[in-house]
N, CA, C and O atoms as CSV, one atom per row, in Angstrom:
chain,resi,resn,atom,element,x,y,z
A,1,MET,N,N,127.196,93.621,108.583
A,1,MET,CA,C,127.109,93.622,110.071
A,1,MET,C,C,125.660,94.192,110.448
A,1,MET,O,O,125.383,95.391,110.433
A,2,ALA,N,N,124.776,93.161,110.789
A,2,ALA,CA,C,123.526,93.617,111.204
A,2,ALA,C,C,123.405,94.473,112.479
A,2,ALA,O,O,124.062,94.200,113.484
A,3,GLY,N,N,122.577,95.483,112.422
A,3,GLY,CA,C,122.429,96.393,113.723
A,3,GLY,C,C,123.456,97.304,113.750
A,3,GLY,O,O,123.466,97.993,114.770
A,4,SER,N,N,124.407,97.545,112.872
A,4,SER,CA,C,125.275,98.453,112.966
A,4,SER,C,C,124.873,99.806,112.377
A,4,SER,O,O,123.822,99.896,111.742
A,5,ASP,N,N,125.759,100.974,112.586
A,5,ASP,CA,C,125.291,102.151,112.145
A,5,ASP,C,C,125.354,102.181,110.418
A,5,ASP,O,O,124.765,103.047,109.771
A,6,ASP,N,N,126.066,101.226,109.871
A,6,ASP,CA,C,125.975,101.147,108.503
A,6,ASP,C,C,125.009,100.355,107.858
A,6,ASP,O,O,124.929,100.379,106.629
A,7,ASP,N,N,124.241,99.630,108.567
A,7,ASP,CA,C,122.888,98.819,108.196
A,7,ASP,C,C,121.974,99.818,107.534
A,7,ASP,O,O,121.603,100.846,108.101
A,8,ILE,N,N,121.604,99.450,106.232
A,8,ILE,CA,C,120.719,100.398,105.444
A,8,ILE,C,C,119.342,99.697,105.532
A,8,ILE,O,O,118.381,100.333,105.100
A,9,SER,N,N,119.141,98.497,106.027
A,9,SER,CA,C,117.942,97.869,106.156
A,9,SER,C,C,116.887,98.565,107.008
A,9,SER,O,O,117.271,99.143,108.025
A,10,ASP,N,N,115.657,98.565,106.706
A,10,ASP,CA,C,114.885,99.411,107.665
A,10,ASP,C,C,114.942,100.875,107.761
A,10,ASP,O,O,114.583,101.482,108.770
A,11,GLY,N,N,115.423,101.464,106.641
A,11,GLY,CA,C,115.695,102.996,106.696
A,11,GLY,C,C,117.109,103.060,107.029
A,11,GLY,O,O,117.861,103.371,106.105
A,12,GLY,N,N,117.566,102.848,108.059
A,12,GLY,CA,C,119.025,102.960,108.470
A,12,GLY,C,C,119.668,104.284,108.076
A,12,GLY,O,O,118.982,105.197,107.617
A,13,ILE,N,N,120.866,104.383,108.239
A,13,ILE,CA,C,121.599,105.707,108.382
A,13,ILE,C,C,121.424,106.452,107.050
A,13,ILE,O,O,121.337,107.680,107.035
A,14,ILE,N,N,121.369,105.641,105.828
A,14,ILE,CA,C,121.349,106.296,104.494
A,14,ILE,C,C,120.026,107.190,104.430
A,14,ILE,O,O,120.050,108.342,103.996
A,15,SER,N,N,118.848,106.553,104.906
A,15,SER,CA,C,117.647,107.273,104.809
A,15,SER,C,C,117.633,108.475,105.878
A,15,SER,O,O,116.994,109.502,105.648
A,16,VAL,N,N,118.289,108.315,106.925
A,16,VAL,CA,C,118.394,109.618,107.829
A,16,VAL,C,C,119.246,110.665,107.241
A,16,VAL,O,O,118.957,111.841,107.464
A,17,LEU,N,N,120.234,110.375,106.534
A,17,LEU,CA,C,121.126,111.286,105.848
A,17,LEU,C,C,120.369,112.075,104.579
A,17,LEU,O,O,120.549,113.245,104.243
A,18,GLN,N,N,119.570,111.201,104.039
A,18,GLN,CA,C,118.863,111.689,102.828
A,18,GLN,C,C,117.850,112.641,103.329
A,18,GLN,O,O,117.677,113.730,102.783
A,19,ASN,N,N,117.182,112.249,104.352
A,19,ASN,CA,C,115.978,113.177,105.002
A,19,ASN,C,C,116.686,114.425,105.550
A,19,ASN,O,O,116.132,115.512,105.390
A,20,GLY,N,N,117.913,114.350,106.208
A,20,GLY,CA,C,118.619,115.549,106.649
A,20,GLY,C,C,119.027,116.539,105.429
A,20,GLY,O,O,118.877,117.756,105.534
A,21,VAL,N,N,119.515,115.973,104.354
A,21,VAL,CA,C,119.907,116.805,103.138
A,21,VAL,C,C,118.529,117.446,102.693
A,21,VAL,O,O,118.557,118.664,102.521
A,22,ARG,N,N,117.407,116.835,102.497
A,22,ARG,CA,C,116.162,117.374,102.061
A,22,ARG,C,C,115.660,118.596,102.932
A,22,ARG,O,O,115.156,119.646,102.533
A,23,TYR,N,N,115.939,118.170,104.280
A,23,TYR,CA,C,115.499,119.274,105.331
A,23,TYR,C,C,116.245,120.560,105.201
A,23,TYR,O,O,115.692,121.659,105.155
A,24,LEU,N,N,117.707,120.334,105.136
A,24,LEU,CA,C,118.601,121.486,104.963
A,24,LEU,C,C,118.353,122.163,103.658
A,24,LEU,O,O,118.432,123.392,103.639
A,25,GLY,N,N,118.074,121.544,102.611
A,25,GLY,CA,C,117.744,122.155,101.303
A,25,GLY,C,C,116.370,123.037,101.363
A,25,GLY,O,O,116.295,124.029,100.637
A,26,GLY,N,N,115.453,122.742,102.087
A,26,GLY,CA,C,114.271,123.296,102.463
A,26,GLY,C,C,114.588,124.719,103.163
A,26,GLY,O,O,114.131,125.801,102.794
A,27,ILE,N,N,115.387,124.515,104.155
A,27,ILE,CA,C,115.854,125.709,104.967
A,27,ILE,C,C,116.564,126.649,104.290
A,27,ILE,O,O,116.412,127.848,104.521
A,28,LEU,N,N,117.523,126.122,103.264
A,28,LEU,CA,C,118.242,127.166,102.476
A,28,LEU,C,C,117.428,127.927,101.446
A,28,LEU,O,O,117.759,129.049,101.060
A,29,SER,N,N,116.311,127.256,100.996
A,29,SER,CA,C,115.398,127.720,99.906
A,29,SER,C,C,114.543,128.925,100.654
A,29,SER,O,O,114.298,130.005,100.116
A,30,THR,N,N,114.133,128.551,101.986
A,30,THR,CA,C,113.305,129.543,102.565
A,30,THR,C,C,114.138,130.602,102.918
A,30,THR,O,O,113.670,131.728,102.747
A,31,LEU,N,N,115.373,130.493,103.415
A,31,LEU,CA,C,116.169,131.602,103.841
A,31,LEU,C,C,116.637,132.532,102.619
A,31,LEU,O,O,116.783,133.750,102.729
A,32,SER,N,N,116.842,131.839,101.503
A,32,SER,CA,C,117.163,132.746,100.372
A,32,SER,C,C,115.875,133.556,99.890
A,32,SER,O,O,116.096,134.590,99.261
A,33,LYS,N,N,114.632,133.208,100.111
A,33,LYS,CA,C,113.553,133.851,99.890
A,33,LYS,C,C,113.171,135.109,100.867
A,33,LYS,O,O,112.413,136.017,100.527
A,34,SER,N,N,113.787,135.019,102.069
A,34,SER,CA,C,113.527,135.943,103.009
A,34,SER,C,C,114.408,137.064,103.444
A,34,SER,O,O,114.096,137.892,104.301
A,35,PHE,N,N,115.666,137.022,102.709
A,35,PHE,CA,C,116.605,138.047,102.761
A,35,PHE,C,C,116.834,138.608,101.438
A,35,PHE,O,O,116.557,138.008,100.399
A,36,PRO,N,N,117.408,139.909,101.503
A,36,PRO,CA,C,117.678,140.451,100.253
A,36,PRO,C,C,119.010,139.752,99.699
A,36,PRO,O,O,119.895,139.258,100.397
A,37,GLN,N,N,118.972,139.808,98.368
A,37,GLN,CA,C,120.013,139.117,97.647
A,37,GLN,C,C,121.000,140.269,96.947
A,37,GLN,O,O,120.554,141.128,96.186
A,38,VAL,N,N,122.208,140.174,97.265
A,38,VAL,CA,C,123.167,141.171,96.632
A,38,VAL,C,C,123.255,140.738,95.031
A,38,VAL,O,O,123.704,139.629,94.741
A,39,THR,N,N,122.873,141.523,94.159
A,39,THR,CA,C,122.835,141.373,92.712
A,39,THR,C,C,124.071,142.064,91.975
A,39,THR,O,O,124.381,141.683,90.846
A,40,GLY,N,N,124.756,143.052,92.597
A,40,GLY,CA,C,125.740,143.795,91.778
A,40,GLY,C,C,126.005,145.119,92.649
A,40,GLY,O,O,125.589,145.314,93.791
A,41,THR,N,N,126.745,145.944,91.907
A,41,THR,CA,C,127.065,147.162,92.347
A,41,THR,C,C,126.747,148.290,91.269
A,41,THR,O,O,126.583,148.040,90.075
A,42,ALA,N,N,126.678,149.590,91.846
A,42,ALA,CA,C,126.377,150.721,90.760
A,42,ALA,C,C,127.220,151.928,91.168
A,42,ALA,O,O,127.721,152.028,92.288
A,43,SER,N,N,127.340,152.766,90.277
A,43,SER,CA,C,128.058,154.191,90.576
A,43,SER,C,C,127.448,155.247,90.784
A,43,SER,O,O,128.018,156.296,91.083
A,44,SER,N,N,125.814,155.078,90.615
A,44,SER,CA,C,124.956,156.044,90.952
A,44,SER,C,C,123.568,155.543,91.324
A,44,SER,O,O,123.233,154.393,91.039
A,45,ALA,N,N,122.786,156.354,91.932
A,45,ALA,CA,C,121.245,155.874,92.223
A,45,ALA,C,C,120.487,157.097,92.099
A,45,ALA,O,O,120.982,158.212,92.262
A,46,THR,N,N,119.143,156.847,91.774
A,46,THR,CA,C,118.332,157.930,91.694
A,46,THR,C,C,117.110,157.474,92.539
A,46,THR,O,O,116.995,156.331,92.982
A,47,GLY,N,N,116.224,158.456,92.718
A,47,GLY,CA,C,114.844,158.287,93.330
A,47,GLY,C,C,114.945,158.201,94.913
A,47,GLY,O,O,115.998,158.000,95.518
A,48,GLY,N,N,113.691,158.382,95.499
A,48,GLY,CA,C,113.666,158.579,96.873
A,48,GLY,C,C,113.954,160.030,97.231
A,48,GLY,O,O,114.495,160.817,96.455
A,49,SER,N,N,113.537,160.338,98.512
A,49,SER,CA,C,113.594,161.732,99.019
A,49,SER,C,C,114.635,161.893,99.988
A,49,SER,O,O,114.781,163.024,100.452
A,50,ALA,N,N,115.431,160.913,100.405
A,50,ALA,CA,C,116.414,161.091,101.539
A,50,ALA,C,C,117.770,161.630,101.031
A,50,ALA,O,O,118.219,161.290,99.936
A,51,THR,N,N,118.429,162.509,101.890
A,51,THR,CA,C,119.613,163.181,101.571
A,51,THR,C,C,120.646,162.214,101.999
A,51,THR,O,O,120.516,161.762,103.137
A,52,LEU,N,N,121.651,161.816,101.287
A,52,LEU,CA,C,122.751,160.881,101.559
A,52,LEU,C,C,123.775,161.742,102.033
A,52,LEU,O,O,123.819,162.925,101.695
A,53,PRO,N,N,124.584,161.227,102.781
A,53,PRO,CA,C,126.031,161.931,103.068
A,53,PRO,C,C,126.794,162.159,101.847
A,53,PRO,O,O,126.551,161.468,100.858
A,54,ALA,N,N,127.669,163.037,101.822
A,54,ALA,CA,C,128.421,163.271,100.462
A,54,ALA,C,C,129.283,162.203,100.194
A,54,ALA,O,O,129.806,161.557,101.102
A,55,ASN,N,N,129.482,161.957,98.908
A,55,ASN,CA,C,130.591,161.123,98.319
A,55,ASN,C,C,130.646,159.637,98.745
A,55,ASN,O,O,131.579,159.092,99.336
A,56,PRO,N,N,129.391,159.032,98.310
A,56,PRO,CA,C,129.437,157.458,98.566
A,56,PRO,C,C,130.403,157.022,97.473
A,56,PRO,O,O,130.501,157.664,96.427
A,57,VAL,N,N,131.182,155.825,97.745
A,57,VAL,CA,C,132.004,155.371,96.814
A,57,VAL,C,C,131.129,154.384,95.777
A,57,VAL,O,O,131.540,154.161,94.638
A,58,GLY,N,N,130.245,153.982,96.141
A,58,GLY,CA,C,129.312,153.386,95.288
A,58,GLY,C,C,128.079,152.958,95.869
A,58,GLY,O,O,127.724,153.398,96.962
A,59,PHE,N,N,127.280,151.987,95.110
A,59,PHE,CA,C,125.987,151.483,95.724
A,59,PHE,C,C,126.108,149.971,95.451
A,59,PHE,O,O,126.618,149.467,94.451
A,60,ILE,N,N,125.501,149.265,96.603
A,60,ILE,CA,C,125.348,147.775,96.437
A,60,ILE,C,C,123.998,147.632,95.911
A,60,ILE,O,O,123.151,148.384,96.394
A,61,VAL,N,N,123.608,146.734,94.931
A,61,VAL,CA,C,122.301,146.638,94.272
A,61,VAL,C,C,121.884,145.312,94.837
A,61,VAL,O,O,122.575,144.301,94.714
A,62,ILE,N,N,120.723,145.351,95.463
A,62,ILE,CA,C,120.141,144.199,96.192
A,62,ILE,C,C,118.679,144.034,95.633
A,62,ILE,O,O,117.974,144.972,95.263
A,63,THR,N,N,118.327,142.700,95.625
A,63,THR,CA,C,116.977,142.346,95.223
A,63,THR,C,C,116.267,142.073,96.603
A,63,THR,O,O,116.718,141.332,97.476
A,64,LEU,N,N,115.077,142.789,96.668
A,64,LEU,CA,C,114.332,142.543,97.989
A,64,LEU,C,C,113.461,141.218,97.886
A,64,LEU,O,O,113.309,140.714,96.774
A,65,PRO,N,N,112.931,140.685,98.915
A,65,PRO,CA,C,112.234,139.539,98.997
A,65,PRO,C,C,110.966,139.519,97.939
A,65,PRO,O,O,110.598,138.484,97.383
A,66,ASP,N,N,110.331,140.850,97.734
A,66,ASP,CA,C,109.367,140.919,96.978
A,66,ASP,C,C,109.667,141.143,95.504
A,66,ASP,O,O,108.745,141.368,94.720
A,67,GLY,N,N,110.981,141.084,95.093
A,67,GLY,CA,C,111.515,141.046,93.735
A,67,GLY,C,C,111.852,142.382,93.271
A,67,GLY,O,O,112.270,142.452,92.115
A,68,THR,N,N,111.735,143.624,94.049
A,68,THR,CA,C,112.265,144.897,93.714
A,68,THR,C,C,113.634,145.141,94.046
A,68,THR,O,O,114.117,144.629,95.056
A,69,SER,N,N,114.287,145.856,93.310
A,69,SER,CA,C,115.784,146.346,93.395
A,69,SER,C,C,115.827,147.402,94.262
A,69,SER,O,O,114.866,148.167,94.343
A,70,ALA,N,N,116.890,147.557,94.973
A,70,ALA,CA,C,117.180,148.701,95.891
A,70,ALA,C,C,118.779,148.924,95.666
A,70,ALA,O,O,119.561,148.044,95.304
A,71,LYS,N,N,119.079,150.176,95.932
A,71,LYS,CA,C,120.713,150.397,95.960
A,71,LYS,C,C,120.931,150.955,97.237
A,71,LYS,O,O,120.221,151.845,97.704
A,72,VAL,N,N,122.014,150.391,97.879
A,72,VAL,CA,C,122.355,150.811,99.260
A,72,VAL,C,C,123.793,151.330,99.148
A,72,VAL,O,O,124.693,150.600,98.734
A,73,PRO,N,N,124.008,152.676,99.543
A,73,PRO,CA,C,125.317,153.302,99.412
A,73,PRO,C,C,126.272,152.686,100.324
A,73,PRO,O,O,125.933,152.202,101.404
A,74,TYR,N,N,127.685,152.709,99.806
A,74,TYR,CA,C,128.845,152.343,100.584
A,74,TYR,C,C,129.687,153.347,100.637
A,74,TYR,O,O,129.705,154.173,99.725
A,75,TYR,N,N,130.524,153.439,101.717
A,75,TYR,CA,C,131.551,154.498,101.860
A,75,TYR,C,C,132.988,153.865,102.104
A,75,TYR,O,O,133.054,152.746,102.614
A,76,SER,N,N,133.996,154.470,101.793
A,76,SER,CA,C,135.420,154.075,102.206
A,76,SER,C,C,135.876,154.525,103.577
A,76,SER,O,O,137.006,154.244,103.975
């Protein structure tokens, strides 16, 4: 049916959807590079000069956007 939303001639809805998927993929890629990524947990951490409150349950291991790892304490 010519002229309908299902018409794929002249770009049509298929092209619009493909461009939308490409655009969203680019956004996801950018966001994943901008925020720390949780990569695991640990039972201890060393380094740094800050004094932590007593008895953390464990540490969340994250990878920062620049590629370095950090451990963030969590408590119950």
